[in-house]
N, C-alpha and C positions, 0 to 999 in steps of 0.2 A: 504493499499499501504505500511506502513512503520511500522516498529518495536517500542517498546516502548522507547529503548534506541537511536533511529535515527527517531525522528518523522518527517513526511514530509506530504507534501500536493502533491497529483499528480493531477493530474488529472488522415429535414425530407424531406431522399430527400424531400424537403419541398413539403408537400403535396398540390397538386395543384386541385382546383374544378373549374369548368368551369367559375364561374364568376370572377375569378380571370386572367384568360386566357389573356385577352386583357392588363391587368398591366404588367404581366409578359413579353409579347412579345414586348411591348414597352422598358421595362428596357432592355432587350437583346440587344435592337437596339443600345441603348445609352451606352452600355457596349464593352470594348473592348476583353472581355473574350468571348470565343465560345467553343460549345460544338458540337461534331459530330451529336448527337441527344439527343433532351429530350423528356422523357415518362412522358405523364401526365397520372395520376391516377384518375380514377372517384371516387367521395366522396358520400356518400348517404347524404341525408338530415339530418339526425341523426347525422352524424360525422360533417357536416357543422356548426350545432348549438355547436357541443362540440368543434369545432375548433375557435369560435367566439372570443373567448379573446386573441388567441395567432395570428390570420390570418388578422389582420388588415391591415398590412403592409408586401409587398413582401419581401422577402430575399435579404440580401446583395449580394449573390454569387448565382451561377446557381449550379445544381448537380455536384460533382466532385468526390475526394476521400477521402474527409472526409465531405463536406457537402452531405446529404442525405443519409450518411452510418452510420454504428456501427464501432467503435473504441474501442478497449480493450486497456487498460494499461497494458503492458509487462515488469515485472521486470527482467526476466533472469540472477536473482542475485543468484542462487544456484550452490555451487561447492562440492566438495568432496575432502579429502586428498588422493592423489593416483591416481586423474582423469588427471595428466597431465597439469591442468591449471597452469598459475602464481602464482596465490595465494595460492595455494596447502592446502586448509583450508576448513573446514565446513562452508563456507560461507552462512551467514543467516539461515542456518539449526539450529544453536545453538548459545547459548549466548556467550558462550567461542568457538571462531573459532578454537582454537588450539586442542581443545578436541572432540572426536566423539559425536554427540547430543546424547542425554539419558533422562531417566525420570527426573533427577537433572540437567540436560543441554539442556532446551528446548529453541527454537528460534521459536516455532511454534503454532498455534492455531488450526491448522486442519491437518489432515494427507491425503496425496495424494494416489491416486490409482496408482501404478507403474507397473500395470500388462503389459502395452504395451510398455517399456522402454526395449531396447535389454541389457544395460549395468546400474546396479545399484550397490550401495557400501554399505556395511554393518556397521550398527549403534552400538550403544551402549544401545540400547532400547533393552527389553525382546522380544520374539517373539511374533508376531501378535496373538490374540485371537484365530485365526484359525490355528496355529502351524507354519505358514511360517515364516522365518527369516525378520526383520524389517530392510528395504533396502531402501535408497533414490537415487534420481537422481542426475545429474550434468548438467547444461547448457552449459558445454565445450564439452560436447560429441553433435556432429552434428545430430545424430539420435533423441537425446531429443528434440533439436528444432524444428526438422522436424516433430515429432510427434505433437507438439504443434500447427505448422502451418496447418498440415493435419487436426486436430480437427477444427480449424478454417475455413478451405475450406468445410470440412463436414455439418458445420453448418451455412454457408452463413455468417460468422462475415468477415467484409471486411478489416479492417485496424488494425495495431498493433502500438502502441505508445511505441517504446523501452525508457525506463527510462535510463536517464544519469545523474549520480551525479556528483560532482567535480572529474574529470579524473586524477589530480595532487595529488593523493594518491597510496597508494601500491594497490588497488584496480584497477587503471586505466588499465593495460595493460590486464586485466581479462576482464574488460568490453569492451577494444577495439576487443578482439576475440571473444567474445558473439555478438557484433554488425556484424562482418563479418558473423558469424552463421546465425543470423537472417535474413541478406540479401539474404544468399543462400537459407534458407527454404522459405522465402518470394517469391523469383523467381521460385522456385520448384513447389510451391502450389497457385500460384496466388493470392498470398494476396498483399498488400499494408503494407508498414511501415513508419513511419519517427520517427526522434529523438524527445523526449521529455526531455528537461534537467530539472533538479532539483535544485534550488538553495538553498537548506537547507544547513545551515553549511558553505557555500562558501563565504568564507572572501572576496576574490578578484574577484568575479564571474562578475564584469563589464568589467575587461579586460582578463580576462582569458578563459571566454565563446568565446569571439572573435578568440584567439587564436585557441582553440579546434576545433570550427568549421572550419577554414581556414586550418588548418593543418593536419586535421583528417577525421572529419565528413563529410564535403562538398563534398569528394570524392564518398560518398554512393548515393549523388543525380543523379549520372549518370547511376544507375540501374534502370532496367524498373518496378520495383517493388517498388520504392520509391514514396511515396504520393505526388500528386501533386493537389492543388486546385486554380483555374483560371490560369492553366498554369505554375504556380510556385510551386517550392519546400515548402514542409510544414515542419516547425520547430515549437516546443511547449515550452516554458519556464513556468515552474511552480514555486510559491513560491514569485513571486515579488507582491509588493503592500503590504506587511505586515510590513515590518519597525520593526521588532523585533531583538532580540539578535539572533535567528537561522536564522533569514532571512535579513540580515541588509540592503540591497539595497534601497538607499534612492529615493525619488521621481523622482529626477533628473537623477539616475544612472538607474532606471526601463526605463523610456521613452528614454533614449539613447541607450540601449540595444536592445529594440522594433526597434528605428528606424534604427539602425545600421544593423539588419537582414534584414529589410525592403529595405534597400539600398544594400544589397548583391542579391536582388531578390526573397526575401522568402515571403510566407504567412506565417504570425505569428499567432499562438495561445496563450492566456496566461490562464495558470491554477491559478484560484485566490480563496480567501476567499469567504465562503456563502455572506457575508454582504459588498460585494464589492463596491457596489454603495453608502452606508450609514456610511462608517467608516471615512475615511480620504480623505477629497476633493482634498489635494495636489495630491493625485494618479489618479485623473480623467482624466488628459492629458495622464498618462500613458494607462489606460483602452481604451481611446478614438482612441490611435493609433494603437490598435490591429485590426487585421481581425477577429478574432474568440475569444470568451471570453467562460470559460469552469470552473464554480465554482464548488469547491470541497465539498462532502456531507458526506464523513466518518466521524464519530462520532455526525452529525448531524441528522441522520434517523435511527432508531430502530425498527420502527413498521408502519402500513399504516397510521396510525393518524398522524406520524412524517412527511410521505412523504406527505399527504396532507396540513399539514402546511405548508412545505417548499414549496408547490405550490402554495398557496394563499398568503404568506407572502412573496415569494422571486422569484419564477419562472415567474408569470404573471409579475411583474414589471420589471425583466430581461429583458423578451424578449421584451416587451414594449421600455425600455430604447435601446435596441441592434437595434431593426428596426428603431428606431427615429435616430441612430447614424450610420446606413450603417455597424454594425457589425454582424457577423453571430454568432449562440447562440448554444453551445454545452452542454448540461446539463449532469450531472452525474448520471447513474444507478447503483446500487449496489444490491448484493445479500442479503447483511446483515452477521453480525457475526455469525458464525457456533456456537463457543463455547458459547455463551450468548444467545442463544436461538431465534435470530432476525428474522430468515428465514422464519418462517411460511411455509415452502413446496413449496417456490416460490411466494406466495401471495404477499410478500412485494415488491418484485422484478417486479413481474407485474404491479403492482400499479405504481412503478416508471416508466415504461415504458409508461403506459398509459397516466400519468402527463405531460411526456415529449412529445408525439406525440400531445395530446390534447391542449398543450400551442403553437404547432407551431414551435418546436426546429428545427434548421437546421442541426443538427447532434446528436449522443448520444455518450457518453463517458463511457465505462464500467469500474468500478473501484474494482476489478481489474482482470485480466486473472489468475494470479498465485500467488496472495497474500495470501499465506498460513500464513503467520506471523501475520496477523490480521484477519484470517479467512474469509475475503470477497473474495475468490476466485472463479472463475466458472468454471476453469480447473477440471478435473477428479479427484474426492476425494472419499475417503471410504465410502461405501454405509451403511455397517452395523458393530455392534461390531467385527465380525469376522477379519474385514480389519486394526484395529488399535492395536498399541501395548498395550499388557497386562500392567495394570496399570499405562497407561498415562495420563488418564482423559481426552483425546480427545474425540470428539464426531462424530459420524457418522452421514450421511445425512438423516437418519430415525429418528434421535433424538426426533421429535415430535411423532413418531407413524405411518408415513406416509412413505412407501417405498419409495425410490427414486433412480433412476440408476445412476452410478457414472458420465454420460454424460448429466445429467438431466439439470443443469444451462448452459451447452453449448447449448442445445437444446432450452430452453427457450429464451436464447440471441437471437438464429435464428429467433424464432417467435416474439420477438420483433423487431428484424429488418424487417420482413416482415410488420409488422403493420406500423413502420416508413415509409418504402417505400409504401404504399397503398396497399399491394398484400394480405392483410387481412385485414376486416373492424376494425376500431377503435372499442374496446372493453374493459371494465374494468374486464371482466371476463376472468381469465387465461386460454388459449386453450391448453396448453401444458401438456401432461400425465406425470406423475413423473416417469414412467415406459413404454417403447415403448412394445407392445404386450403382456402386463401383463393380458390380458383379451383374448388372441387369436387372435389379431387383424391384419389384413393386413397392410403392411408398402410399401408404394412407394419411390423410391430413384429418385434424379435428374440426376444421371450419371450410368454407367454401373457398374457392379459388386458392386453394394450397395454403391455407392461412392456420393459425394454431399450431397445436404441437404436431410433430412429426412421428410416423412410427419409423423403427427400424426396416431396412431394406429386407423384403421377402424375397427369397431366390425360388427356382421351381420347386413345388413342393405341395402337401394338402395340409391346410391350417384350420384345427379345430377351435373352439372357443378359448380352452385355456391355452392354447398355443399361442393364439393370436395375441392374448393378454399378455403374456409373456414376452412379446415382440413390442409392446406398447400400443396396441389396438384393444381398449377395452369394449365389453359389450354396448351394442346401439351407440356408438360414438363416431365413425367416419362421416366426414362430409364431402370428401374429395379425395381422387387418388392419381398418381402418376403410374401409368402403364408403359416399359420401354417398349420400342419397336422390336416386333417378333415374338411379345409375349401375350397370353391370353389369361385374363383374371375372370374367374366365375365367383361370383358372391352370392352367399345365402343368409336369409332372412332368420335363420335358426342354425344351432349348434349341430354338428356333425352332417354338414351339406345338405341340409333339409329345408323345406320350406320354399318361399320364392326365391328366385333367382335371377341374377342380371349379369350378363356376360359384357367385358370390356375389352377391346383390344387397342386402346388408346387412352391418353390421358383425358379424365373427367372431372372439370372443376367444379360441377355442382350435383350433387348426387340428386338434389330436389326436383332436377328436370327430367329424371327418368321415370319410364312406367312401366310398373308402379313407382312412386316414390320410394328412393332407397336411403333417405337420409336418415342416419342414426339407426339403421336398420340391420347393419352387417354383422352376423355371429359366428361365421366360418367362410373359408373361401380355398380356391384352388389356384395355383398360379402354374400356368402349362407353357 
C-alpha cells in the first residue's frame, strides 16, 4: 500500500453450517442489529473439519457491508501534471512528483494496463516494448475511478476502503476531490465504500481526525453506497497501536479516537500490526474497543510457507481472541510483490484466501486494489513484456512463465469472495484460470452484455448443477454467455441435462431474448 519513503500500514459472510444455526438464531434475538434476510450456506463435512479451529464461537456481527464481504484497499492517489487536479503533479507515479516519471524517476514496482482509460498522460519513459507510448492515468478523472469500480462490480468485489492520510497538507484538496469521485463511482456501480484513515506521520491525529470527520467526511455517510455494518457507518483507522516515531499516538490517544468515533455512531475497524496481541499490553483496551480488527501483512508474507506460518502462529489465535472479545476479524489477503517474484501466478493469494476462510474470518481485506507502488495490486496490470516500458525493469504478470490475463487477480479475488460466502466449496486448490477462454472454453456471465461476475472457462464436457457451481455458475444465475467458434453449448433448465433446453453456437449477450426466456434459468449444460 505504501511507498518506501512513505511507509504505511493499511489495512465469512460467516460461513454457517447447520450445527451452528441454533446458536446464531439465539444471538440474533439478543442483538439489536437486524438484517432483512440471512442466507445460510450449506457446508460439506470436509469443510466443517477444516473450519473447526475458527468456528467454535459465533461471529460478533451478522452479515452486512463488511462482515461476510470482500473489501479492497483503494489508494486512489495517482495524478498527473495537466490533469486539472489541485496538486497538479505526478502524485505517487514518481519519486519526484514535480517531474514526469521515467526510468530515472520511478515511483512504481509494477506497470498498469491502461487500455480502458479514455484519458491518459504521457510520461518520460521510453515507449512500451510493443511500441505504444508509455502513458499513465489520473484518479482526478471520473472515468478512471468509474473504470475501477466497474472492475469491482464485474468481479463481485463488494466494498472499497478509500485511504485517507493526513488531509492537512498540500495533498488534502486532491484527496477530497477523489473522495467525491469514489462516492459517485460506488453509487453508479452498486459497490460500497468507506473512509479508511491512515495515521502514518500524522502528529496531531487525535484532534485533527475528529475535525476532518465532522467537517468533511461524515457527509459522505448519507450516500446509499456508504458501507454500513450493524446499521452503522463504517470507518477504519490504520496505524494506531504502534507508538513509534511514524505512528506517535499513545495507548490513551488511540482509545480516545476509537471511543469518539463510536460516540458518533460509527462501526470502527482498526488496521493493526501483525503482532497486535503480543507486543504492548497497554494497547489492549484500544484493541478491545474496536468493532473489527484487521492485521496488516505486507512484508510478512512472500510465499505459501509464510502464509501458513502466519495462519498457525497468528490467525488462529487472532480469531480465538476476537471470538472471545466479541470483535469481528478481517484478515489481510495479498497477491504478493510482483517485482520480487512472490505471486506464483496466484497460488500465494489463493492460499491466503483458503487460510482466511478456514480460520472462520468474518470478512477479508485485500491489500491492495491499486498499489502499483509496492507491486501488490490486483487491478489490471501488464500481461507481458510488450506492455511495459523499454528498459524499465518492471515485470509483467507472466514473469514466472505462466501467461495471465491483466484482470487475473481481479477474477481470483472474485473466486475468493465466492469461497468466503460459501458459493463454492472450501478448497486449497486455486480454481481460477490464469486466462479466460485460453483453451476455447465457454464463459457464462451474471448479467446481460457479459457484465457482472464471470465463470471459469468451461472446456468440452458435461456439467451438472454441482459441477457448474464449482466453476462459478450458481443455479439460475447466468444471463449471457460467450461461446468460442467451433463450440456448441446446450443449456438445460434443470439439473442432469433435463427440462427446457437451448442450443447456442455463438456469443449470446441477453438470455432474455431467447425463446423461451433463458435468463436465470440454466442449471446444467453440455459443451461440445
